[in-house]
C-alpha positions in Angstrom: 87.5 -165.7 63.6 84.2 -167.2 65.0 80.8 -166.5 63.6 79.9 -164.2 66.4 83.0 -162.0 66.1 82.7 -161.9 62.3 79.0 -160.8 62.6 79.9 -158.1 65.2 82.8 -156.8 63.1 80.5 -156.5 60.0 78.0 -154.5 62.0 80.7 -152.1 63.2 82.1 -151.7 59.6 78.6 -151.0 58.2 77.3 -148.5 60.8 79.0 -145.2 60.9 79.7 -144.0 64.5 79.9 -147.5 66.0 81.9 -147.4 69.3 81.1 -151.0 70.2 78.8 -153.9 69.4 78.3 -157.0 71.6 76.3 -160.2 71.8 75.0 -160.3 75.4 73.0 -162.8 77.5 69.9 -161.5 79.4 72.0 -162.0 82.5 74.2 -159.2 81.3 77.2 -161.3 80.5 78.8 -160.5 77.1 79.3 -163.5 74.9 81.5 -161.7 72.4 82.3 -158.1 71.7 83.8 -155.9 69.0 85.1 -152.6 70.3 86.2 -149.8 67.9 86.7 -147.2 70.7 89.4 -148.3 73.1 88.8 -148.2 76.9 85.0 -148.9 76.9 84.0 -151.0 79.9 81.9 -153.6 77.9 81.4 -155.9 80.9 79.9 -153.1 82.9 77.9 -151.7 80.0 76.5 -155.2 79.3 75.6 -155.8 82.9 73.8 -152.4 83.2 71.9 -152.9 79.9 70.9 -156.4 81.1 69.0 -154.6 83.9 67.3 -152.4 81.3 66.3 -155.4 79.3 64.8 -157.1 82.3 62.8 -154.0 83.3 61.6 -153.4 79.7 60.5 -157.0 79.5 58.5 -156.7 82.7 56.8 -153.5 81.5 56.2 -155.0 78.1 54.6 -158.1 79.6 51.9 -155.9 81.2 50.9 -154.6 77.8 50.6 -158.0 76.2 51.9 -156.7 72.8 54.2 -159.7 72.1 58.0 -160.2 72.7 60.3 -157.2 73.2 62.2 -156.5 70.0 64.3 -153.4 70.5 65.1 -150.9 73.2 67.0 -147.6 72.7 68.7 -145.4 75.3 69.9 -142.0 74.1 71.9 -139.3 75.8 73.5 -136.1 74.6 76.8 -138.0 73.7 75.8 -141.5 72.7 73.0 -143.9 71.8 72.6 -147.6 72.8 70.4 -149.9 70.8 69.4 -153.3 72.2 68.0 -155.8 69.7 66.5 -159.2 70.7 68.2 -162.2 69.1 66.4 -165.0 71.1 64.7 -165.1 74.5 68.2 -165.4 76.1 70.4 -163.2 73.9 70.4 -159.7 72.5 72.7 -157.5 70.5 74.0 -154.2 72.0 75.2 -151.4 69.7 76.8 -148.4 71.2 76.9 -145.4 68.8 78.4 -142.0 69.0 75.7 -139.4 69.1 76.2 -138.5 65.4 76.3 -142.2 64.4 73.9 -143.6 61.8 71.0 -144.6 64.1 68.7 -145.9 61.3 71.4 -148.0 59.7 72.3 -149.4 63.1 68.8 -150.6 63.8 68.7 -152.2 60.3 72.0 -154.0 60.7 71.1 -155.2 64.1 67.8 -156.7 62.8 69.6 -158.5 60.0 72.3 -159.8 62.3 69.8 -160.9 64.9 68.0 -163.0 62.3 71.3 -164.7 61.2 72.5 -165.2 64.8 69.2 -166.7 65.9 69.9 -169.8 63.8 73.4 -170.1 65.4 72.0 -169.9 68.9 69.0 -172.2 68.6 
């Protein structure tokens, strides 16, 4: 197992309610994914969240508050957390609505710090 797959698997095991976790480029192309809920269209999800990241970065640039670190999308059935790893990569965590949101954010920040070294 490679370092990316191992990191993604650990996140999924530590965060209750994880449906999928992926390392994604800002172009919306998934580098590696770990899916615990079968049938999720990760390529489509990654592509759509890539658009969200680009829009959030554009809005954030107007405020001049520094680089974008996290974005959260929540609905009545799921939550998606996007966490910056580098300028070019981010982690995507898809949680069931009753998943452990706080633990998910914490594990993504830890994993992002570790993966940043691998991607630089």
